[in-house]
C-alpha positions in Angstrom: 0.0 0.0 0.0 1.4 3.4 -1.0 1.4 6.5 1.2 -1.6 8.0 -0.6 -3.8 4.9 -0.1 -2.7 4.6 3.5 -3.6 8.3 4.2 -6.9 8.0 2.4 -8.0 4.8 4.2 -6.9 6.2 7.6 -8.7 9.5 7.1 -11.9 7.8 6.1 -11.9 5.7 9.3 -11.0 8.6 11.5 -13.0 11.4 9.9 -16.0 11.1 12.2 -13.8 10.7 15.2 -11.8 13.9 14.5 -14.9 16.0 13.7 -16.7 14.9 16.9 -13.5 15.4 18.8 -13.2 19.0 17.5 -16.8 19.7 18.5 -16.2 18.3 22.0 -13.1 20.5 22.4 -14.9 23.6 21.2 -17.8 22.9 23.6 -15.3 22.4 26.5 -13.5 25.6 25.7 -16.8 27.5 25.7 -17.9 26.0 29.0 -14.5 26.6 30.7 -14.5 30.2 29.4 -18.1 30.9 30.7 -17.2 29.1 34.0 -20.7 29.3 35.5 -21.6 26.6 38.0 -25.2 26.3 36.8 -24.0 25.6 33.2 -21.4 23.0 34.4 -24.1 21.4 36.6 -26.6 21.3 33.6 -24.1 19.9 31.1 -22.7 17.3 33.5 -26.3 16.4 34.4 -27.3 15.8 30.8 -24.1 13.7 30.3 -24.8 11.8 33.6 -28.4 10.9 32.6 -27.2 9.6 29.2 -24.4 7.7 30.8 -26.8 6.3 33.4 -29.0 5.0 30.5 -25.9 3.5 28.9 -24.9 1.8 32.1 -28.3 0.1 32.4 -27.5 -1.7 29.1 -23.9 -2.4 30.1 -25.0 -4.1 33.3 -27.8 -5.9 31.6 -30.5 -4.4 33.9 -34.2 -4.2 33.1 -34.9 -0.5 32.6 -37.5 1.0 35.0 -39.0 4.5 35.0 -38.3 5.0 38.7 -34.6 4.4 38.2 -34.4 7.5 36.0 -36.5 9.5 38.5 -34.1 8.6 41.2 -31.1 9.5 39.1 -32.6 12.9 38.3 -33.4 13.5 42.0 -29.8 12.6 42.9 -28.4 15.2 40.5 -30.8 17.9 41.5 -29.9 17.2 45.2 -26.2 17.4 44.3 -26.7 20.8 42.7 -28.8 22.2 45.6 -26.9 21.0 48.6 -23.5 22.1 47.4 -21.9 18.9 48.5 -21.9 16.5 45.6 -20.0 13.7 47.2 -22.3 13.6 50.2 -25.1 13.1 47.6 -23.8 9.6 47.2 -25.3 8.9 50.6 -28.5 10.3 49.3 -28.2 7.8 46.4 -28.0 5.0 48.9 -31.0 6.3 50.9 -33.2 6.7 47.8 -32.2 3.3 46.4 -32.9 1.6 49.8 -36.3 3.2 49.9 -37.0 2.2 46.3 -36.0 -1.4 46.9 -38.1 -1.5 50.1 -41.1 -0.2 48.1 -40.8 -3.0 45.5 -41.2 -6.5 46.7 -39.0 -7.9 44.0 -36.0 -6.4 42.2 -32.9 -7.2 40.3 -29.8 -6.8 42.4 -28.1 -5.5 39.2 -30.3 -2.5 39.3 -28.2 -1.1 42.1 -25.1 -1.0 39.8 -26.0 2.1 37.7 -26.3 4.0 41.0 -22.7 3.1 41.8 -21.2 3.5 38.3 -21.5 6.0 36.7 -23.5 7.9 39.4 -20.9 8.2 42.1 -18.0 9.1 39.7 -20.2 11.8 38.1 -20.9 13.2 41.5 -17.2 13.3 42.3 -16.5 14.9 38.9 -18.9 17.7 39.8 -17.3 17.9 43.2 -13.8 18.5 41.6 -15.3 21.6 39.9 -17.1 22.7 43.1 -14.2 22.2 45.5 -11.2 23.1 43.3 -12.5 25.1 40.4 -12.2 25.1 36.7 -8.4 24.9 36.6 -8.6 21.5 38.3 -11.1 20.3 35.6 -8.8 21.7 32.8 -5.9 19.8 34.4 -7.9 16.6 34.6 -9.1 16.9 31.0 -5.5 17.6 29.7 -4.0 14.6 31.6 -6.8 12.2 30.5 -6.8 13.4 26.9 -3.1 13.2 26.5 -3.1 9.7 28.1 -5.6 8.6 25.5 -4.0 10.4 22.5 -0.5 9.3 23.4 -1.6 5.7 23.9 -3.5 5.7 20.6 -0.8 7.1 18.4 2.0 5.6 20.4 0.4 2.2 20.0 -0.1 2.7 16.3 3.5 3.6 15.8 5.3 1.4 18.3 2.8 -1.0 19.7 3.8 -4.7 19.9 2.9 -6.1 23.3 -0.8 -6.5 24.2 -1.6 -4.5 27.3 -4.6 -6.4 28.7 -6.9 -9.4 27.7 -9.8 -7.0 28.4 -8.8 -4.7 25.6 -6.6 -6.6 23.2 -6.3 -3.7 20.8 -4.4 -1.6 23.3 -0.6 -2.1 23.7 1.8 -1.8 26.6 4.0 0.5 24.6 1.1 2.8 23.8 0.0 2.9 27.5 3.6 3.8 28.5 3.8 6.6 25.9 0.4 7.9 26.8 1.4 8.0 30.5 4.7 9.7 29.7 3.1 12.4 27.6 0.4 13.0 30.1 2.8 13.4 33.0 5.2 15.6 31.0 2.5 18.1 30.0 0.0 17.6 32.8 2.6 18.5 35.5 2.7 22.1 34.2 -1.1 22.4 34.3 -1.0 21.0 37.9 1.3 23.8 39.2 -1.5 26.3 39.6 -3.8 23.8 41.4 -1.3 21.6 43.3 1.0 24.4 44.2 4.3 23.1 42.8 5.9 21.1 40.0 6.5 18.0 42.1 2.9 17.7 43.1 2.0 18.3 39.4 4.2 15.3 38.4 3.0 12.9 41.1 -0.7 13.8 40.7 -0.6 13.7 36.9 1.0 10.2 37.1 -1.7 8.9 39.5 -4.5 10.5 37.5 -3.1 9.1 34.2 -3.0 5.6 35.8 -6.5 6.0 37.0 -7.6 7.0 33.5 -6.1 3.9 32.0 -7.9 1.8 34.6 -11.2 3.5 33.8 -10.7 2.8 30.1 -10.1 -0.9 30.9 -13.1 -1.1 33.1 -15.3 0.3 30.4 -13.8 -2.2 28.0 -14.6 -5.0 30.5 -18.2 -3.9 30.8 -18.6 -3.8 27.0 -17.1 -7.2 26.5 -19.4 -8.7 29.2 -22.4 -7.1 27.6 -21.2 -8.0 24.1 -21.3 -4.4 22.9 -18.8 -2.6 20.8 -19.8 0.9 22.2 -21.7 2.0 25.3 -23.9 4.1 23.0 -24.1 6.0 19.7 -24.6 9.6 20.7 -21.0 10.7 19.7 -20.2 9.7 16.1 -16.8 8.0 15.9 -16.5 7.8 19.7 -19.6 5.8 20.7 -21.4 6.8 23.9 -20.9 9.2 26.8 -19.2 6.5 28.9 -16.9 5.6 26.0 -15.7 9.2 26.1 -15.8 9.9 29.8 -14.8 6.6 31.4 -11.2 7.7 31.9 -12.2 11.1 33.1 -14.6 9.7 35.7 -11.9 7.4 37.1 -9.4 10.2 36.9 -11.8 12.6 38.8 -12.0 10.2 41.7 -8.2 10.0 42.0 -7.9 13.8 41.6 -10.4 14.7 44.2 -8.9 12.2 46.6 -5.4 13.6 46.2 -6.4 17.3 46.2 -8.6 16.8 49.3 -5.7 15.2 51.3 -3.3 17.9 50.0 -5.6 20.6 51.3 -5.9 18.7 54.7 -2.1 18.4 54.9 -1.7 22.2 54.2 -4.3 23.1 56.8 -2.7 20.8 59.4 0.8 22.3 58.6 -0.6 25.8 59.2 -2.2 24.8 62.5 1.1 23.2 63.7 3.0 26.4 62.8 
């Protein structure tokens, strides 16, 4: 195959992916520039409900109207009470009441209230607690992990990374991790306070992003699905695009929370 044929075939396969990716980037830039909590809450809420619907299929649950009602209530509560992570307790309370109301239920119906519900709540908490710069840092690290792994795997990939996702390679994952840490560490300075924190946190977030991607691949293989949905041409569903970000958000909030606790305790000791 000559260069012209290779370029033509590759472009035809990737065209939708690139166009959708550019639209997503433009939307994110606009949201970050406006930086209004009600807008972030609404956009994340819409993504959450779509992801919630996708997770029902991934877990093989029987869809029920009340499940969506509870999901909507959870997100409204997260926006109103100002403490998104504590809203996960509200999730448990509502789910317990729902199961108590129904005499029979599928245990699998609990799973969508764990994933993606709790990770989406944590993602909103990252924005609420640490601001838009933390979200930008998160997106940069996760995106570069994915982009580096994709193109690094295409160029240098030889060793399969995981049976769960045989198309991914160890070489690609390492390149993605290296690129994410190298660039992400600079974005982390403004949030974490120094370059070392930026390096360590970017590394941990990148690893979490890789695990999130593998978990989504595992769910899709179990459900015998190629994609979690079709809403994003060339990318699949919401969870196909946000799986790594959701896992990365959990790691980021965990690390930044304890960094804040450590700083406060240091000030008190002084």
